[in-house]
Backbone as ProteinMPNN parsed JSONL, in Angstrom:
{"seq_chain_A": "MQLLKNFKELKASSLVESVIAISIISICVLVVFMVYLNVIKLNKPVSYFKAKHTVEFLTHESIEQQDYEDNIFKYEGYTVAKNVKINEKGQMVSLSFLIKTGSKEYKINKLIPYNE", "coords_chain_A": {"N_chain_A": [[-34.526, 62.189, 34.259], [-32.978, 64.402, 34.532], [-30.433, 63.273, 34.499], [-30.104, 62.581, 31.8], [-29.878, 65.073, 30.587], [-27.44, 65.966, 31.596], [-25.81, 64.099, 30.411], [-25.823, 64.761, 27.708], [-24.253, 66.965, 27.681], [-21.599, 66.202, 27.7], [-18.287, 66.536, 26.581], [-16.642, 65.793, 23.559], [-13.626, 63.979, 22.885], [-10.65, 65.424, 21.577], [-8.981, 65.313, 18.389], [-6.224, 65.391, 18.718], [-5.861, 64.416, 21.333], [-6.686, 61.79, 20.937], [-4.721, 60.847, 19.151], [-2.446, 61.028, 20.781], [-3.107, 59.146, 22.759], [-3.212, 56.774, 21.232], [-0.545, 56.709, 20.416], [0.8, 56.292, 22.871], [-0.207, 53.778, 23.59], [0.812, 52.291, 21.429], [3.587, 52.487, 21.874], [3.804, 51.091, 24.289], [2.999, 48.513, 23.458], [5.083, 47.98, 21.677], [7.317, 47.853, 23.427], [6.616, 45.592, 24.992], [6.615, 43.655, 22.98], [9.324, 43.674, 22.225], [10.553, 42.693, 24.572], [9.427, 40.148, 24.645], [10.519, 39.039, 22.276], [13.255, 38.993, 22.987], [13.225, 37.1, 25.04], [12.417, 34.824, 23.649], [14.551, 34.626, 21.86], [16.638, 33.913, 23.536], [16.435, 31.129, 24.154], [17.343, 28.869, 25.754], [17.631, 25.804, 27.488], [15.912, 24.637, 30.497], [17.589, 23.059, 32.007], [20.078, 24.213, 31.515], [20.076, 26.52, 33.107], [19.892, 25.354, 35.605], [22.341, 24.036, 35.619], [24.045, 26.231, 35.507], [23.603, 27.351, 37.997], [24.651, 25.262, 39.51], [27.335, 25.462, 38.762], [28.051, 27.863, 40.007], [27.793, 27.03, 42.667], [29.778, 25.005, 42.713], [32.035, 26.563, 42.254], [32.187, 28.172, 44.586], [32.511, 26.108, 46.414], [34.996, 25.106, 45.608], [36.634, 27.238, 46.321], [36.302, 27.351, 49.125], [37.111, 24.735, 49.973], [39.529, 24.505, 48.768], [39.862, 22.971, 46.446], [41.512, 22.018, 43.833], [41.378, 20.377, 41.484], [40.766, 18.589, 38.432], [37.489, 17.664, 37.534], [34.533, 15.72, 36.799], [31.142, 16.172, 36.85], [28.102, 14.589, 37.038], [24.733, 15.073, 36.467], [21.126, 14.934, 36.587], [20.007, 15.382, 33.442], [22.057, 17.103, 32.671], [25.634, 17.652, 32.365], [28.568, 18.618, 34.071], [31.793, 19.625, 33.504], [34.79, 20.214, 35.126], [37.653, 22.089, 34.708], [40.905, 22.822, 35.718], [43.357, 25.35, 35.988], [46.361, 26.366, 37.308], [47.939, 29.345, 38.187], [50.706, 30.122, 39.571], [52.437, 32.29, 39.814], [50.878, 34.598, 39.472], [49.156, 34.081, 41.458], [46.595, 33.014, 41.015], [43.753, 31.039, 40.16], [42.426, 29.457, 37.415], [39.29, 28.504, 36.584], [37.56, 26.424, 34.457], [34.469, 25.671, 33.277], [32.627, 23.271, 31.611], [29.568, 22.919, 30.315], [27.269, 20.487, 29.481], [24.324, 20.035, 27.92], [22.098, 17.962, 26.718], [22.444, 18.12, 23.318], [23.882, 20.433, 23.213], [26.611, 22.6, 24.144], [28.081, 24.613, 26.653], [30.352, 27.086, 27.814], [31.875, 28.228, 30.757], [33.938, 30.519, 32.359], [35.93, 31.085, 35.237], [37.732, 33.069, 37.61], [39.672, 32.612, 40.468], [41.161, 33.356, 43.662], [44.402, 32.032, 44.486], [45.379, 30.021, 47.074], [47.793, 28.545, 49.027]], "CA_chain_A": [[-34.483, 63.143, 33.184], [-31.823, 65.273, 34.795], [-29.239, 62.546, 34.076], [-29.974, 62.675, 30.348], [-29.412, 66.417, 30.243], [-26.003, 66.0, 31.892], [-25.119, 63.23, 29.459], [-25.688, 65.478, 26.438], [-23.277, 68.034, 27.809], [-20.231, 65.685, 27.664], [-17.52, 67.009, 25.43], [-15.909, 64.73, 22.87], [-12.179, 64.189, 22.914], [-10.15, 65.994, 20.338], [-8.145, 64.45, 17.559], [-4.89, 65.399, 19.32], [-5.905, 63.494, 22.462], [-6.766, 60.428, 20.385], [-3.405, 60.507, 18.595], [-1.552, 60.817, 21.92], [-3.47, 57.868, 23.381], [-2.769, 55.694, 20.328], [0.924, 56.683, 20.477], [1.203, 55.671, 24.143], [-0.522, 52.348, 23.476], [1.762, 51.7, 20.476], [4.894, 52.374, 22.528], [3.701, 49.983, 25.261], [2.986, 47.258, 22.692], [6.441, 47.796, 21.15], [8.181, 47.412, 24.529], [6.243, 44.22, 25.305], [7.066, 42.822, 21.86], [10.788, 43.56, 22.305], [10.854, 41.792, 25.686], [9.042, 38.806, 24.197], [11.53, 38.563, 21.312], [14.489, 38.689, 23.714], [13.025, 35.841, 25.76], [12.406, 33.757, 22.641], [15.892, 34.519, 21.286], [17.506, 33.274, 24.517], [16.323, 29.735, 23.724], [18.182, 27.967, 26.542], [16.77, 24.897, 28.26], [15.892, 24.801, 31.95], [18.77, 22.385, 32.559], [21.197, 25.147, 31.436], [20.027, 27.399, 34.268], [20.243, 24.506, 36.748], [23.784, 23.818, 35.541], [24.708, 27.49, 35.848], [23.534, 27.428, 39.463], [25.604, 24.264, 39.998], [28.678, 26.02, 38.549], [28.291, 28.822, 41.096], [28.007, 26.238, 43.876], [31.089, 24.347, 42.607], [33.065, 27.598, 42.394], [32.3, 28.491, 46.018], [33.044, 24.923, 47.081], [36.426, 25.056, 45.294], [37.313, 28.264, 47.107], [36.289, 26.973, 50.538], [37.848, 23.503, 50.224], [40.756, 24.577, 47.985], [39.832, 21.793, 45.574], [42.044, 22.448, 42.543], [41.521, 19.188, 40.648], [39.771, 18.431, 37.373], [36.421, 16.734, 37.879], [33.328, 15.674, 35.972], [29.964, 15.997, 37.687], [26.95, 14.195, 36.236], [23.444, 15.321, 37.094], [20.017, 14.562, 35.722], [19.758, 16.342, 32.37], [23.244, 17.852, 32.266], [26.938, 17.252, 32.9], [29.485, 19.743, 34.258], [33.201, 19.221, 33.569], [35.602, 21.288, 35.709], [39.058, 22.059, 34.31], [41.61, 23.768, 36.584], [44.717, 25.771, 35.623], [46.899, 27.157, 38.414], [48.979, 30.306, 37.867], [51.302, 30.392, 40.882], [53.038, 33.62, 39.83], [49.815, 35.583, 39.687], [48.357, 33.566, 42.556], [45.218, 32.897, 40.544], [43.33, 29.75, 39.622], [41.433, 29.596, 36.355], [38.361, 27.386, 36.519], [36.771, 26.358, 33.233], [33.376, 24.725, 33.398], [31.978, 22.936, 30.352], [28.226, 22.413, 30.592], [26.678, 19.748, 28.365], [22.897, 19.781, 28.082], [21.631, 17.362, 25.472], [23.419, 18.235, 22.237], [24.532, 21.746, 23.275], [27.679, 22.79, 25.131], [28.314, 25.989, 27.069], [31.585, 27.195, 28.593], [31.902, 29.33, 31.723], [35.267, 30.672, 32.955], [35.972, 31.805, 36.516], [39.054, 33.282, 38.227], [39.603, 32.661, 41.92], [42.501, 33.507, 44.266], [45.101, 30.788, 44.8], [45.961, 29.982, 48.423], [48.422, 27.248, 49.292]], "C_chain_A": [[-33.266, 64.065, 33.319], [-30.534, 64.595, 34.334], [-29.027, 62.63, 32.571], [-29.468, 64.042, 29.916], [-27.91, 66.553, 30.512], [-25.212, 65.177, 30.883], [-24.882, 63.942, 28.133], [-24.609, 66.555, 26.499], [-21.831, 67.534, 27.825], [-19.526, 66.162, 26.413], [-16.75, 65.836, 24.839], [-14.417, 65.031, 22.942], [-11.719, 64.693, 21.553], [-9.285, 64.989, 19.6], [-6.739, 64.337, 18.146], [-4.841, 64.419, 20.498], [-5.947, 62.046, 21.991], [-5.422, 59.978, 19.836], [-2.408, 60.235, 19.715], [-1.839, 59.483, 22.588], [-3.011, 56.686, 22.523], [-1.25, 55.585, 20.345], [1.411, 55.994, 21.743], [0.942, 54.171, 24.102], [0.453, 51.654, 22.538], [3.142, 51.515, 21.094], [4.883, 51.228, 23.536], [3.722, 48.636, 24.559], [4.378, 46.969, 22.133], [7.387, 47.287, 22.229], [7.885, 45.957, 24.887], [6.731, 43.266, 24.22], [8.574, 42.628, 21.896], [11.204, 42.607, 23.426], [10.538, 40.356, 25.285], [10.073, 38.237, 23.222], [12.844, 38.222, 21.991], [14.381, 37.382, 24.473], [13.053, 34.671, 24.784], [13.807, 33.542, 22.066], [16.861, 33.811, 22.226], [17.566, 31.776, 24.281], [17.28, 28.788, 24.456], [17.275, 27.077, 27.379], [16.878, 25.162, 29.767], [17.129, 24.166, 32.581], [20.011, 23.277, 32.485], [21.234, 26.029, 32.69], [20.317, 26.623, 35.553], [21.749, 24.29, 36.788], [24.551, 25.083, 35.906], [24.696, 27.706, 37.36], [24.533, 26.446, 40.086], [27.039, 24.761, 39.853], [29.007, 27.026, 39.645], [28.562, 28.088, 42.411], [29.387, 25.583, 43.86], [32.234, 25.346, 42.745], [33.267, 27.955, 43.867], [32.882, 27.314, 46.8], [34.551, 24.787, 46.829], [37.211, 26.072, 46.107], [37.404, 27.837, 48.572], [37.174, 25.766, 50.828], [39.201, 23.465, 49.523], [40.926, 23.321, 47.143], [40.236, 22.22, 44.172], [42.35, 21.25, 41.657], [40.434, 19.178, 39.592], [38.746, 17.379, 37.79], [35.325, 16.774, 36.826], [32.161, 15.35, 36.899], [28.776, 15.692, 36.779], [25.677, 14.368, 37.049], [22.35, 14.898, 36.118], [19.768, 15.673, 34.699], [20.967, 17.131, 31.919], [24.485, 17.29, 32.94], [27.814, 18.503, 32.982], [30.89, 19.188, 34.395], [34.016, 20.421, 34.048], [37.056, 21.071, 35.311], [39.78, 23.173, 35.066], [42.995, 24.057, 36.021], [45.2, 26.711, 36.717], [48.025, 28.048, 37.902], [49.582, 30.746, 39.195], [51.934, 31.779, 40.948], [51.995, 34.688, 40.141], [48.906, 35.218, 40.833], [46.872, 33.542, 42.206], [44.979, 31.474, 40.047], [42.241, 30.028, 38.594], [40.577, 28.335, 36.325], [37.562, 27.496, 35.229], [35.713, 25.29, 33.414], [32.751, 24.527, 32.024], [30.654, 22.273, 30.686], [27.704, 21.727, 29.337], [25.222, 19.455, 28.701], [22.369, 19.243, 26.762], [22.717, 17.433, 24.417], [24.177, 19.559, 22.272], [25.577, 21.786, 24.377], [27.856, 24.284, 25.398], [29.56, 26.016, 27.94], [31.51, 28.427, 29.484], [33.284, 29.352, 32.366], [35.166, 31.505, 34.218], [37.424, 31.949, 36.954], [38.865, 33.382, 39.732], [41.005, 32.82, 42.467], [43.099, 32.142, 44.634], [45.761, 30.9, 46.172], [46.536, 28.599, 48.654], [48.174, 26.809, 50.698]], "O_chain_A": [[-32.63, 64.439, 32.334], [-29.633, 65.266, 33.83], [-27.89, 62.739, 32.112], [-28.698, 64.14, 28.96], [-27.194, 67.187, 29.736], [-24.08, 65.52, 30.542], [-23.844, 63.742, 27.502], [-24.115, 66.999, 25.463], [-20.913, 68.344, 27.951], [-20.101, 66.185, 25.325], [-16.262, 64.979, 25.576], [-14.004, 66.186, 23.045], [-12.333, 64.413, 20.524], [-8.912, 63.948, 20.141], [-6.13, 63.271, 18.068], [-3.872, 63.672, 20.638], [-5.311, 61.176, 22.586], [-5.028, 58.83, 20.041], [-1.605, 59.307, 19.612], [-0.909, 58.76, 22.948], [-2.479, 55.708, 23.048], [-0.716, 54.477, 20.293], [2.343, 55.192, 21.689], [1.782, 53.382, 24.535], [0.883, 50.535, 22.821], [3.794, 50.497, 20.864], [5.853, 50.475, 23.625], [4.393, 47.711, 25.017], [4.803, 45.814, 22.12], [8.18, 46.38, 21.974], [8.814, 45.169, 25.069], [7.214, 42.176, 24.528], [9.059, 41.529, 21.627], [12.115, 41.799, 23.242], [11.32, 39.449, 25.567], [10.455, 37.072, 23.337], [13.492, 37.248, 21.607], [15.352, 36.628, 24.542], [13.654, 33.637, 25.074], [14.206, 32.406, 21.813], [17.809, 33.173, 21.767], [18.657, 31.21, 24.215], [17.958, 27.985, 23.814], [16.268, 27.539, 27.917], [17.808, 25.818, 30.236], [17.655, 24.673, 33.572], [20.917, 23.124, 33.305], [22.3, 26.256, 33.262], [20.915, 27.163, 36.483], [22.364, 24.35, 37.853], [25.598, 25.008, 36.549], [25.674, 28.191, 37.929], [25.185, 26.769, 41.079], [27.871, 24.511, 40.725], [30.127, 27.04, 40.156], [29.448, 28.473, 43.174], [30.091, 25.596, 44.869], [33.287, 25.013, 43.29], [34.402, 28.03, 44.336], [33.654, 27.507, 47.739], [35.297, 24.4, 47.728], [38.331, 25.794, 46.536], [38.464, 27.948, 49.188], [37.909, 25.762, 51.816], [39.943, 22.494, 49.667], [41.986, 22.697, 47.131], [39.412, 22.724, 43.408], [43.459, 21.124, 41.138], [39.331, 19.681, 39.807], [39.101, 16.333, 38.334], [35.206, 17.733, 36.064], [32.198, 14.368, 37.64], [28.481, 16.454, 35.858], [25.563, 13.873, 38.171], [22.624, 14.548, 34.97], [19.364, 16.777, 35.063], [20.914, 17.777, 30.872], [24.411, 16.563, 33.931], [27.803, 19.34, 32.08], [31.162, 18.382, 35.284], [33.949, 21.503, 33.465], [37.621, 20.003, 35.546], [39.337, 24.322, 35.064], [43.72, 23.144, 35.626], [44.556, 27.714, 37.023], [48.957, 27.567, 37.258], [49.048, 31.629, 39.866], [51.97, 32.388, 42.017], [52.216, 35.567, 40.974], [47.98, 35.963, 41.153], [46.019, 33.981, 42.978], [45.897, 30.802, 39.575], [41.271, 30.736, 38.864], [41.076, 27.238, 36.073], [36.963, 28.532, 34.944], [36.033, 24.13, 33.677], [32.39, 25.494, 31.353], [30.623, 21.191, 31.273], [27.697, 22.318, 28.256], [24.925, 18.722, 29.645], [22.214, 19.993, 25.799], [23.796, 16.869, 24.597], [25.043, 19.783, 21.427], [25.458, 21.11, 25.398], [27.789, 25.106, 24.484], [29.804, 25.089, 28.713], [31.138, 29.515, 29.043], [33.755, 28.328, 32.862], [34.429, 32.489, 34.278], [38.248, 31.069, 36.705], [38.017, 34.13, 40.217], [41.964, 32.449, 41.79], [42.385, 31.225, 45.039], [46.601, 31.772, 46.397], [45.841, 27.595, 48.493], [48.629, 25.738, 51.099]]}, "name": "protein", "num_of_chains": 1, "seq": "MQLLKNFKELKASSLVESVIAISIISICVLVVFMVYLNVIKLNKPVSYFKAKHTVEFLTHESIEQQDYEDNIFKYEGYTVAKNVKINEKGQMVSLSFLIKTGSKEYKINKLIPYNE"}
């Protein structure tokens, strides 16, 4: 019986508190929706991200082995074509990687130091 008496003494929340709670929930839903739309808009296949990782590996390999030749690398699901341009005056090498995944092509450019 004592519990029922305590229950009747609960105060209801005010209209201001309800509006603040709804505002906070709305802002959270908006942020989640924006993140979801950005992920959907990206629309890149998994093979693109594998190829991008391969490009980083090929760039480091070119620096370590001083491999300044054009090459084509074929992998399962994608192809990476490496194009090299040497600028001896500026002592820089421009690496251009063309990634082909299915019907789409992506280009990534890198600059590395040139050492003879």
